[in-house]
PDB file of N, CA, C and O in Angstrom:
ATOM      1  N   MET A   1      11.956  17.442   9.658  1.00  0.00           N
ATOM      2  CA  MET A   1      10.835  17.016   9.037  1.00  0.00           C
ATOM      3  C   MET A   1      10.311  17.661   8.950  1.00  0.00           C
ATOM      4  O   MET A   1      10.563  18.708   9.547  1.00  0.00           O
ATOM      5  N   LEU A   2       9.062  17.536   8.061  1.00  0.00           N
ATOM      6  CA  LEU A   2       7.929  18.611   7.275  1.00  0.00           C
ATOM      7  C   LEU A   2       7.110  18.588   7.804  1.00  0.00           C
ATOM      8  O   LEU A   2       6.830  17.410   8.028  1.00  0.00           O
ATOM      9  N   ILE A   3       5.968  19.669   8.502  1.00  0.00           N
ATOM     10  CA  ILE A   3       5.174  18.913   9.330  1.00  0.00           C
ATOM     11  C   ILE A   3       3.974  20.219   8.583  1.00  0.00           C
ATOM     12  O   ILE A   3       4.087  21.442   8.492  1.00  0.00           O
ATOM     13  N   LEU A   4       2.614  19.051   8.054  1.00  0.00           N
ATOM     14  CA  LEU A   4       1.991  19.729   7.828  1.00  0.00           C
ATOM     15  C   LEU A   4       0.564  19.863   8.221  1.00  0.00           C
ATOM     16  O   LEU A   4       0.525  18.684   8.574  1.00  0.00           O
ATOM     17  N   SER A   5      -0.836  20.346   8.505  1.00  0.00           N
ATOM     18  CA  SER A   5      -2.102  20.383   8.871  1.00  0.00           C
ATOM     19  C   SER A   5      -2.720  20.164   7.487  1.00  0.00           C
ATOM     20  O   SER A   5      -2.479  20.890   6.522  1.00  0.00           O
ATOM     21  N   ARG A   6      -3.547  19.090   7.469  1.00  0.00           N
ATOM     22  CA  ARG A   6      -4.150  18.340   6.694  1.00  0.00           C
ATOM     23  C   ARG A   6      -6.155  18.208   7.372  1.00  0.00           C
ATOM     24  O   ARG A   6      -6.298  17.817   8.530  1.00  0.00           O
ATOM     25  N   LYS A   7      -7.060  18.456   6.783  1.00  0.00           N
ATOM     26  CA  LYS A   7      -8.080  18.137   7.127  1.00  0.00           C
ATOM     27  C   LYS A   7      -8.775  17.432   6.446  1.00  0.00           C
ATOM     28  O   LYS A   7      -8.471  17.391   5.254  1.00  0.00           O
ATOM     29  N   PRO A   8     -10.325  16.358   7.049  1.00  0.00           N
ATOM     30  CA  PRO A   8     -10.246  15.179   6.381  1.00  0.00           C
ATOM     31  C   PRO A   8     -10.638  15.453   5.135  1.00  0.00           C
ATOM     32  O   PRO A   8     -11.428  16.374   4.927  1.00  0.00           O
ATOM     33  N   GLY A   9     -10.134  14.682   4.131  1.00  0.00           N
ATOM     34  CA  GLY A   9     -10.525  14.935   2.315  1.00  0.00           C
ATOM     35  C   GLY A   9      -9.478  15.664   1.510  1.00  0.00           C
ATOM     36  O   GLY A   9      -9.578  15.562   0.287  1.00  0.00           O
ATOM     37  N   GLU A  10      -8.458  16.406   2.019  1.00  0.00           N
ATOM     38  CA  GLU A  10      -7.245  16.758   1.728  1.00  0.00           C
ATOM     39  C   GLU A  10      -6.147  16.046   1.863  1.00  0.00           C
ATOM     40  O   GLU A  10      -6.097  15.240   2.793  1.00  0.00           O
ATOM     41  N   SER A  11      -4.828  16.217   0.801  1.00  0.00           N
ATOM     42  CA  SER A  11      -4.163  15.493  -0.056  1.00  0.00           C
ATOM     43  C   SER A  11      -2.967  16.141   0.266  1.00  0.00           C
ATOM     44  O   SER A  11      -2.918  17.342   0.531  1.00  0.00           O
ATOM     45  N   ILE A  12      -1.880  15.298   0.250  1.00  0.00           N
ATOM     46  CA  ILE A  12      -0.491  16.201  -0.009  1.00  0.00           C
ATOM     47  C   ILE A  12      -0.017  15.134  -1.245  1.00  0.00           C
ATOM     48  O   ILE A  12      -0.525  14.018  -1.358  1.00  0.00           O
ATOM     49  N   VAL A  13       1.032  15.651  -2.148  1.00  0.00           N
ATOM     50  CA  VAL A  13       1.140  14.590  -2.585  1.00  0.00           C
ATOM     51  C   VAL A  13       3.134  14.493  -2.344  1.00  0.00           C
ATOM     52  O   VAL A  13       3.913  15.362  -1.953  1.00  0.00           O
ATOM     53  N   ILE A  14       3.367  13.142  -2.754  1.00  0.00           N
ATOM     54  CA  ILE A  14       4.872  12.979  -2.670  1.00  0.00           C
ATOM     55  C   ILE A  14       5.563  12.243  -3.940  1.00  0.00           C
ATOM     56  O   ILE A  14       5.484  11.080  -4.337  1.00  0.00           O
ATOM     57  N   ASP A  15       6.501  13.736  -4.578  1.00  0.00           N
ATOM     58  CA  ASP A  15       7.655  12.956  -5.490  1.00  0.00           C
ATOM     59  C   ASP A  15       6.422  12.939  -6.727  1.00  0.00           C
ATOM     60  O   ASP A  15       6.725  12.191  -7.657  1.00  0.00           O
ATOM     61  N   GLY A  16       5.069  13.652  -6.883  1.00  0.00           N
ATOM     62  CA  GLY A  16       4.312  13.637  -8.182  1.00  0.00           C
ATOM     63  C   GLY A  16       4.147  11.968  -8.065  1.00  0.00           C
ATOM     64  O   GLY A  16       4.026  11.640  -9.245  1.00  0.00           O
ATOM     65  N   ARG A  17       4.082  10.806  -7.298  1.00  0.00           N
ATOM     66  CA  ARG A  17       3.924   9.739  -7.421  1.00  0.00           C
ATOM     67  C   ARG A  17       3.075   9.381  -5.968  1.00  0.00           C
ATOM     68  O   ARG A  17       2.526   8.283  -6.054  1.00  0.00           O
ATOM     69  N   ILE A  18       2.911   9.888  -5.001  1.00  0.00           N
ATOM     70  CA  ILE A  18       2.262   9.529  -4.265  1.00  0.00           C
ATOM     71  C   ILE A  18       1.774   9.914  -3.550  1.00  0.00           C
ATOM     72  O   ILE A  18       2.525  10.602  -2.858  1.00  0.00           O
ATOM     73  N   THR A  19       0.262   9.899  -3.025  1.00  0.00           N
ATOM     74  CA  THR A  19      -0.671  10.466  -2.796  1.00  0.00           C
ATOM     75  C   THR A  19      -1.123  10.592  -1.260  1.00  0.00           C
ATOM     76  O   THR A  19      -2.068   9.805  -1.216  1.00  0.00           O
ATOM     77  N   VAL A  20      -0.995  11.081  -0.115  1.00  0.00           N
ATOM     78  CA  VAL A  20      -1.790  10.299   1.164  1.00  0.00           C
ATOM     79  C   VAL A  20      -2.665  11.742   1.377  1.00  0.00           C
ATOM     80  O   VAL A  20      -2.361  12.935   1.376  1.00  0.00           O
ATOM     81  N   LYS A  21      -3.814  11.032   1.542  1.00  0.00           N
ATOM     82  CA  LYS A  21      -4.884  11.656   1.795  1.00  0.00           C
ATOM     83  C   LYS A  21      -5.904  11.260   3.181  1.00  0.00           C
ATOM     84  O   LYS A  21      -6.301  10.112   3.383  1.00  0.00           O
ATOM     85  N   ILE A  22      -6.204  12.333   3.994  1.00  0.00           N
ATOM     86  CA  ILE A  22      -6.997  12.099   4.862  1.00  0.00           C
ATOM     87  C   ILE A  22      -7.934  11.725   4.864  1.00  0.00           C
ATOM     88  O   ILE A  22      -8.708  12.287   4.088  1.00  0.00           O
ATOM     89  N   ILE A  23      -8.365  10.830   5.513  1.00  0.00           N
ATOM     90  CA  ILE A  23      -9.868   9.619   5.170  1.00  0.00           C
ATOM     91  C   ILE A  23     -10.861  10.303   5.950  1.00  0.00           C
ATOM     92  O   ILE A  23     -11.898  10.872   5.609  1.00  0.00           O
ATOM     93  N   ARG A  24     -10.053  10.037   7.632  1.00  0.00           N
ATOM     94  CA  ARG A  24     -11.093  10.529   8.620  1.00  0.00           C
ATOM     95  C   ARG A  24     -10.511  10.573  10.063  1.00  0.00           C
ATOM     96  O   ARG A  24      -9.504   9.963  10.423  1.00  0.00           O
ATOM     97  N   LEU A  25     -11.470  11.577  11.026  1.00  0.00           N
ATOM     98  CA  LEU A  25     -10.353  11.812  12.317  1.00  0.00           C
ATOM     99  C   LEU A  25     -11.418  10.704  13.119  1.00  0.00           C
ATOM    100  O   LEU A  25     -12.619  10.970  13.166  1.00  0.00           O
ATOM    101  N   GLU A  26     -10.967   9.658  13.636  1.00  0.00           N
ATOM    102  CA  GLU A  26     -11.890   9.496  14.957  1.00  0.00           C
ATOM    103  C   GLU A  26     -11.463   9.571  16.245  1.00  0.00           C
ATOM    104  O   GLU A  26     -10.959   8.532  16.670  1.00  0.00           O
ATOM    105  N   GLY A  27     -11.513  10.438  16.947  1.00  0.00           N
ATOM    106  CA  GLY A  27     -10.724  10.615  17.913  1.00  0.00           C
ATOM    107  C   GLY A  27      -9.656  11.330  17.669  1.00  0.00           C
ATOM    108  O   GLY A  27      -9.469  12.316  16.957  1.00  0.00           O
ATOM    109  N   ASP A  28      -8.603  10.365  18.729  1.00  0.00           N
ATOM    110  CA  ASP A  28      -7.193  10.639  18.283  1.00  0.00           C
ATOM    111  C   ASP A  28      -6.347   9.796  16.806  1.00  0.00           C
ATOM    112  O   ASP A  28      -5.175   9.798  16.428  1.00  0.00           O
ATOM    113  N   ILE A  29      -7.583   9.146  16.283  1.00  0.00           N
ATOM    114  CA  ILE A  29      -6.772   8.198  15.419  1.00  0.00           C
ATOM    115  C   ILE A  29      -7.445   9.347  14.321  1.00  0.00           C
ATOM    116  O   ILE A  29      -8.405  10.117  14.310  1.00  0.00           O
ATOM    117  N   VAL A  30      -6.238   8.933  13.346  1.00  0.00           N
ATOM    118  CA  VAL A  30      -5.852   9.406  12.145  1.00  0.00           C
ATOM    119  C   VAL A  30      -6.100   8.594  10.956  1.00  0.00           C
ATOM    120  O   VAL A  30      -5.022   8.236  10.480  1.00  0.00           O
ATOM    121  N   LYS A  31      -7.435   8.022  10.073  1.00  0.00           N
ATOM    122  CA  LYS A  31      -7.109   7.441   9.277  1.00  0.00           C
ATOM    123  C   LYS A  31      -6.915   8.330   7.431  1.00  0.00           C
ATOM    124  O   LYS A  31      -7.604   9.135   6.806  1.00  0.00           O
ATOM    125  N   LEU A  32      -5.846   7.737   7.210  1.00  0.00           N
ATOM    126  CA  LEU A  32      -4.768   7.559   6.010  1.00  0.00           C
ATOM    127  C   LEU A  32      -5.280   7.174   4.764  1.00  0.00           C
ATOM    128  O   LEU A  32      -6.484   6.953   4.900  1.00  0.00           O
ATOM    129  N   GLY A  33      -5.052   7.064   4.056  1.00  0.00           N
ATOM    130  CA  GLY A  33      -5.429   6.983   2.470  1.00  0.00           C
ATOM    131  C   GLY A  33      -4.153   6.875   2.082  1.00  0.00           C
ATOM    132  O   GLY A  33      -3.385   7.650   2.651  1.00  0.00           O
ATOM    133  N   ILE A  34      -3.525   5.893   1.004  1.00  0.00           N
ATOM    134  CA  ILE A  34      -2.250   5.961   0.331  1.00  0.00           C
ATOM    135  C   ILE A  34      -2.242   5.543  -0.595  1.00  0.00           C
ATOM    136  O   ILE A  34      -2.609   4.378  -0.753  1.00  0.00           O
ATOM    137  N   ASP A  35      -1.879   6.205  -1.467  1.00  0.00           N
ATOM    138  CA  ASP A  35      -2.008   5.707  -3.363  1.00  0.00           C
ATOM    139  C   ASP A  35      -0.750   5.868  -3.635  1.00  0.00           C
ATOM    140  O   ASP A  35      -0.443   7.048  -3.467  1.00  0.00           O
ATOM    141  N   ALA A  36       0.254   5.128  -4.029  1.00  0.00           N
ATOM    142  CA  ALA A  36       1.365   5.139  -3.941  1.00  0.00           C
ATOM    143  C   ALA A  36       1.478   3.917  -5.426  1.00  0.00           C
ATOM    144  O   ALA A  36       0.443   3.251  -5.465  1.00  0.00           O
ATOM    145  N   PRO A  37       2.663   3.464  -6.779  1.00  0.00           N
ATOM    146  CA  PRO A  37       2.612   2.607  -7.439  1.00  0.00           C
ATOM    147  C   PRO A  37       2.753   1.456  -6.372  1.00  0.00           C
ATOM    148  O   PRO A  37       2.925   1.449  -5.153  1.00  0.00           O
ATOM    149  N   ARG A  38       2.590   0.347  -7.476  1.00  0.00           N
ATOM    150  CA  ARG A  38       2.976  -0.944  -7.178  1.00  0.00           C
ATOM    151  C   ARG A  38       4.091  -1.390  -6.637  1.00  0.00           C
ATOM    152  O   ARG A  38       4.267  -2.309  -5.838  1.00  0.00           O
ATOM    153  N   GLU A  39       5.136  -0.364  -7.345  1.00  0.00           N
ATOM    154  CA  GLU A  39       7.006  -0.890  -6.950  1.00  0.00           C
ATOM    155  C   GLU A  39       7.492  -0.146  -5.728  1.00  0.00           C
ATOM    156  O   GLU A  39       8.659  -0.163  -5.335  1.00  0.00           O
ATOM    157  N   VAL A  40       6.218   0.687  -5.007  1.00  0.00           N
ATOM    158  CA  VAL A  40       6.596   1.637  -4.003  1.00  0.00           C
ATOM    159  C   VAL A  40       6.541   0.504  -2.389  1.00  0.00           C
ATOM    160  O   VAL A  40       5.400   0.092  -2.177  1.00  0.00           O
ATOM    161  N   PRO A  41       7.295   0.167  -1.650  1.00  0.00           N
ATOM    162  CA  PRO A  41       6.532  -0.777  -0.754  1.00  0.00           C
ATOM    163  C   PRO A  41       6.000   0.564   0.071  1.00  0.00           C
ATOM    164  O   PRO A  41       6.436   1.714   0.022  1.00  0.00           O
ATOM    165  N   VAL A  42       4.893   0.004   0.854  1.00  0.00           N
ATOM    166  CA  VAL A  42       4.306   1.097   2.149  1.00  0.00           C
ATOM    167  C   VAL A  42       4.129  -0.276   3.044  1.00  0.00           C
ATOM    168  O   VAL A  42       3.677  -1.394   2.800  1.00  0.00           O
ATOM    169  N   HIS A  43       4.730   0.384   4.244  1.00  0.00           N
ATOM    170  CA  HIS A  43       4.527  -0.102   5.412  1.00  0.00           C
ATOM    171  C   HIS A  43       4.215   0.520   6.619  1.00  0.00           C
ATOM    172  O   HIS A  43       4.731   1.602   6.896  1.00  0.00           O
ATOM    173  N   ARG A  44       3.200  -0.199   7.591  1.00  0.00           N
ATOM    174  CA  ARG A  44       3.038   0.691   9.089  1.00  0.00           C
ATOM    175  C   ARG A  44       4.232   0.678   9.671  1.00  0.00           C
ATOM    176  O   ARG A  44       4.861  -0.330   9.350  1.00  0.00           O
ATOM    177  N   GLN A  45       4.867   1.464  10.479  1.00  0.00           N
ATOM    178  CA  GLN A  45       6.546   2.085  11.080  1.00  0.00           C
ATOM    179  C   GLN A  45       7.026   0.150  11.709  1.00  0.00           C
ATOM    180  O   GLN A  45       7.988  -0.538  11.369  1.00  0.00           O
ATOM    181  N   GLU A  46       6.175  -0.091  12.436  1.00  0.00           N
ATOM    182  CA  GLU A  46       6.003  -1.599  13.258  1.00  0.00           C
ATOM    183  C   GLU A  46       6.385  -2.687  12.553  1.00  0.00           C
ATOM    184  O   GLU A  46       7.035  -3.613  13.036  1.00  0.00           O
ATOM    185  N   VAL A  47       6.008  -2.621  11.423  1.00  0.00           N
ATOM    186  CA  VAL A  47       5.650  -3.624  10.508  1.00  0.00           C
ATOM    187  C   VAL A  47       7.562  -3.459   9.570  1.00  0.00           C
ATOM    188  O   VAL A  47       8.435  -4.326   9.520  1.00  0.00           O
ATOM    189  N   TYR A  48       7.586  -2.196   9.053  1.00  0.00           N
ATOM    190  CA  TYR A  48       8.843  -2.052   8.464  1.00  0.00           C
ATOM    191  C   TYR A  48      10.197  -2.446   9.526  1.00  0.00           C
ATOM    192  O   TYR A  48      11.119  -3.232   9.306  1.00  0.00           O
ATOM    193  N   ASP A  49       9.972  -1.705  10.579  1.00  0.00           N
ATOM    194  CA  ASP A  49      10.917  -2.534  11.505  1.00  0.00           C
ATOM    195  C   ASP A  49      11.189  -3.259  12.051  1.00  0.00           C
ATOM    196  O   ASP A  49      12.217  -3.224  12.727  1.00  0.00           O
ATOM    197  N   GLU A  50      10.216  -4.462  11.997  1.00  0.00           N
ATOM    198  CA  GLU A  50      10.394  -6.280  12.306  1.00  0.00           C
ATOM    199  C   GLU A  50      10.911  -6.441  10.862  1.00  0.00           C
ATOM    200  O   GLU A  50      11.811  -7.267  11.017  1.00  0.00           O
ATOM    201  N   ILE A  51      10.882  -6.213   9.875  1.00  0.00           N
ATOM    202  CA  ILE A  51      11.300  -6.314   8.198  1.00  0.00           C
ATOM    203  C   ILE A  51      12.272  -6.059   8.320  1.00  0.00           C
ATOM    204  O   ILE A  51      12.941  -7.061   8.066  1.00  0.00           O
ATOM    205  N   GLN A  52      13.115  -4.945   8.682  1.00  0.00           N
ATOM    206  CA  GLN A  52      14.251  -4.579   9.194  1.00  0.00           C
ATOM    207  C   GLN A  52      15.182  -5.507   9.994  1.00  0.00           C
ATOM    208  O   GLN A  52      16.396  -5.583   9.806  1.00  0.00           O
ATOM    209  N   LYS A  53      14.669  -6.018  10.663  1.00  0.00           N
ATOM    210  CA  LYS A  53      14.999  -6.514  11.967  1.00  0.00           C
ATOM    211  C   LYS A  53      15.624  -7.732  11.819  1.00  0.00           C
ATOM    212  O   LYS A  53      16.669  -8.146  12.319  1.00  0.00           O
ATOM    213  N   ASN A  54      14.556  -8.440  10.786  1.00  0.00           N
ATOM    214  CA  ASN A  54      14.756 -10.102  10.487  1.00  0.00           C
ATOM    215  C   ASN A  54      15.309  -9.818   9.450  1.00  0.00           C
ATOM    216  O   ASN A  54      15.359 -10.890   8.848  1.00  0.00           O
ATOM    217  N   ASN A  55      16.022  -8.633   8.492  1.00  0.00           N
ATOM    218  CA  ASN A  55      16.821  -9.175   7.274  1.00  0.00           C
ATOM    219  C   ASN A  55      18.153  -8.995   8.199  1.00  0.00           C
ATOM    220  O   ASN A  55      19.090  -9.776   8.364  1.00  0.00           O
ATOM    221  N   GLN A  56      17.943  -7.853   8.682  1.00  0.00           N
ATOM    222  CA  GLN A  56      19.964  -7.999   9.706  1.00  0.00           C
ATOM    223  C   GLN A  56      19.652  -9.241  10.363  1.00  0.00           C
ATOM    224  O   GLN A  56      20.682  -9.745   9.914  1.00  0.00           O
ATOM    225  N   ALA A  57      19.088 -10.292  11.104  1.00  0.00           N
ATOM    226  CA  ALA A  57      19.336 -11.169  11.505  1.00  0.00           C
ATOM    227  C   ALA A  57      19.889 -12.258  10.527  1.00  0.00           C
ATOM    228  O   ALA A  57      20.939 -12.851  10.775  1.00  0.00           O
ATOM    229  N   ALA A  58      19.027 -12.535   9.229  1.00  0.00           N
ATOM    230  CA  ALA A  58      19.398 -13.048   8.685  1.00  0.00           C
ATOM    231  C   ALA A  58      20.842 -13.014   7.651  1.00  0.00           C
ATOM    232  O   ALA A  58      21.348 -13.887   6.946  1.00  0.00           O
ATOM    233  N   LEU A  59      21.231 -11.553   7.935  1.00  0.00           N
ATOM    234  CA  LEU A  59      22.925 -11.430   6.983  1.00  0.00           C
ATOM    235  C   LEU A  59      23.306 -12.031   8.495  1.00  0.00           C
ATOM    236  O   LEU A  59      24.093 -12.928   8.194  1.00  0.00           O
ATOM    237  N   THR A  60      23.247 -12.037   9.250  1.00  0.00           N
ATOM    238  CA  THR A  60      24.317 -12.381  10.886  1.00  0.00           C
ATOM    239  C   THR A  60      24.399 -14.271  11.291  1.00  0.00           C
ATOM    240  O   THR A  60      25.264 -15.116  11.522  1.00  0.00           O
ATOM    241  N   ASP A  61      22.916 -14.183  11.183  1.00  0.00           N
ATOM    242  CA  ASP A  61      22.686 -15.799  11.646  1.00  0.00           C
ATOM    243  C   ASP A  61      23.787 -16.905  10.257  1.00  0.00           C
ATOM    244  O   ASP A  61      23.838 -16.881   9.027  1.00  0.00           O
ATOM    245  N   THR A  62      24.503 -17.756  11.360  1.00  0.00           N
ATOM    246  CA  THR A  62      25.017 -18.958  10.660  1.00  0.00           C
ATOM    247  C   THR A  62      24.116 -19.754   9.965  1.00  0.00           C
ATOM    248  O   THR A  62      23.135 -20.202  10.558  1.00  0.00           O
ATOM    249  N   ARG A  63      24.336 -20.027   8.632  1.00  0.00           N
ATOM    250  CA  ARG A  63      23.740 -21.252   8.739  1.00  0.00           C
ATOM    251  C   ARG A  63      24.389 -22.682   8.863  1.00  0.00           C
ATOM    252  O   ARG A  63      25.473 -22.902   8.324  1.00  0.00           O
ATOM    253  N   PRO A  64      23.683 -23.711   9.618  1.00  0.00           N
ATOM    254  CA  PRO A  64      24.401 -25.117   9.283  1.00  0.00           C
ATOM    255  C   PRO A  64      24.322 -25.495   8.424  1.00  0.00           C
ATOM    256  O   PRO A  64      23.526 -25.172   7.543  1.00  0.00           O
ATOM    257  N   THR A  65      25.643 -26.829   8.387  1.00  0.00           N
ATOM    258  CA  THR A  65      25.991 -26.845   7.219  1.00  0.00           C
ATOM    259  C   THR A  65      25.560 -27.971   6.992  1.00  0.00           C
ATOM    260  O   THR A  65      25.490 -28.872   7.828  1.00  0.00           O
ATOM    261  N   VAL A  66      25.146 -28.054   5.559  1.00  0.00           N
ATOM    262  CA  VAL A  66      23.649 -29.222   5.352  1.00  0.00           C
ATOM    263  C   VAL A  66      24.602 -30.601   4.343  1.00  0.00           C
ATOM    264  O   VAL A  66      25.091 -30.661   3.215  1.00  0.00           O
ATOM    265  N   PRO A  67      24.505 -31.324   5.257  1.00  0.00           N
ATOM    266  CA  PRO A  67      25.287 -32.695   5.365  1.00  0.00           C
ATOM    267  C   PRO A  67      25.414 -33.325   3.596  1.00  0.00           C
ATOM    268  O   PRO A  67      24.546 -33.389   2.725  1.00  0.00           O
ATOM    269  N   ARG A  68      26.919 -33.731   3.573  1.00  0.00           N
ATOM    270  CA  ARG A  68      27.051 -33.850   1.561  1.00  0.00           C
ATOM    271  C   ARG A  68      26.038 -35.527   1.868  1.00  0.00           C
ATOM    272  O   ARG A  68      25.845 -36.131   2.924  1.00  0.00           O
ATOM    273  N   LEU A  69      25.655 -35.789   0.679  1.00  0.00           N
ATOM    274  CA  LEU A  69      24.935 -37.391   0.341  1.00  0.00           C
ATOM    275  C   LEU A  69      26.212 -37.867   0.046  1.00  0.00           C
ATOM    276  O   LEU A  69      27.111 -37.200  -0.468  1.00  0.00           O
ATOM    277  N   SER A  70      26.291 -39.483   0.513  1.00  0.00           N
ATOM    278  CA  SER A  70      26.997 -40.242  -0.335  1.00  0.00           C
ATOM    279  C   SER A  70      27.124 -40.715  -1.183  1.00  0.00           C
ATOM    280  O   SER A  70      27.750 -41.567  -0.553  1.00  0.00           O
ATOM    281  N   THR A  71      27.173 -41.237  -2.607  1.00  0.00           N
ATOM    282  CA  THR A  71      27.046 -41.248  -3.401  1.00  0.00           C
ATOM    283  C   THR A  71      27.157 -43.016  -3.050  1.00  0.00           C
ATOM    284  O   THR A  71      27.935 -43.546  -2.257  1.00  0.00           O
ATOM    285  N   PRO A  72      26.248 -43.602  -3.805  1.00  0.00           N
ATOM    286  CA  PRO A  72      26.387 -45.204  -3.738  1.00  0.00           C
ATOM    287  C   PRO A  72      27.684 -45.835  -4.747  1.00  0.00           C
ATOM    288  O   PRO A  72      28.008 -45.397  -5.851  1.00  0.00           O
ATOM    289  N   ALA A  73      28.113 -46.641  -4.228  1.00  0.00           N
ATOM    290  CA  ALA A  73      29.044 -47.819  -5.478  1.00  0.00           C
ATOM    291  C   ALA A  73      28.786 -47.945  -6.223  1.00  0.00           C
ATOM    292  O   ALA A  73      27.600 -47.708  -6.452  1.00  0.00           O
ATOM    293  N   PRO A  74      29.411 -48.300  -7.004  1.00  0.00           N
ATOM    294  CA  PRO A  74      29.010 -48.293  -8.492  1.00  0.00           C
ATOM    295  C   PRO A  74      28.343 -49.928  -8.068  1.00  0.00           C
ATOM    296  O   PRO A  74      28.660 -50.584  -7.076  1.00  0.00           O
ATOM    297  N   SER A  75      27.110 -50.414  -9.399  1.00  0.00           N
ATOM    298  CA  SER A  75      26.651 -51.905  -8.752  1.00  0.00           C
ATOM    299  C   SER A  75      27.535 -52.590  -9.732  1.00  0.00           C
ATOM    300  O   SER A  75      27.875 -52.088 -10.803  1.00  0.00           O
ATOM    301  N   LYS A  76      27.896 -53.791  -9.296  1.00  0.00           N
ATOM    302  CA  LYS A  76      28.690 -54.613 -10.859  1.00  0.00           C
ATOM    303  C   LYS A  76      28.007 -55.720 -11.537  1.00  0.00           C
ATOM    304  O   LYS A  76      28.513 -56.242 -12.530  1.00  0.00           O
TER     305      LYS A  76
END
């Protein structure tokens, strides 16, 4: 893990495409601005963890069998 010190108004650049800027400090809370291409998903850790949990559950859940519709007898 890379650990950096930044002051409000300063930024870091990741892979030349993602910029993380320190917007302001409010006590123990750091406000970040993230500028990333639209195709790069950006989530808070707790949201990302929930997405991963739901994706894993979707892979392991057994889906109920869908009943087949009977075709009506041909009319005479």
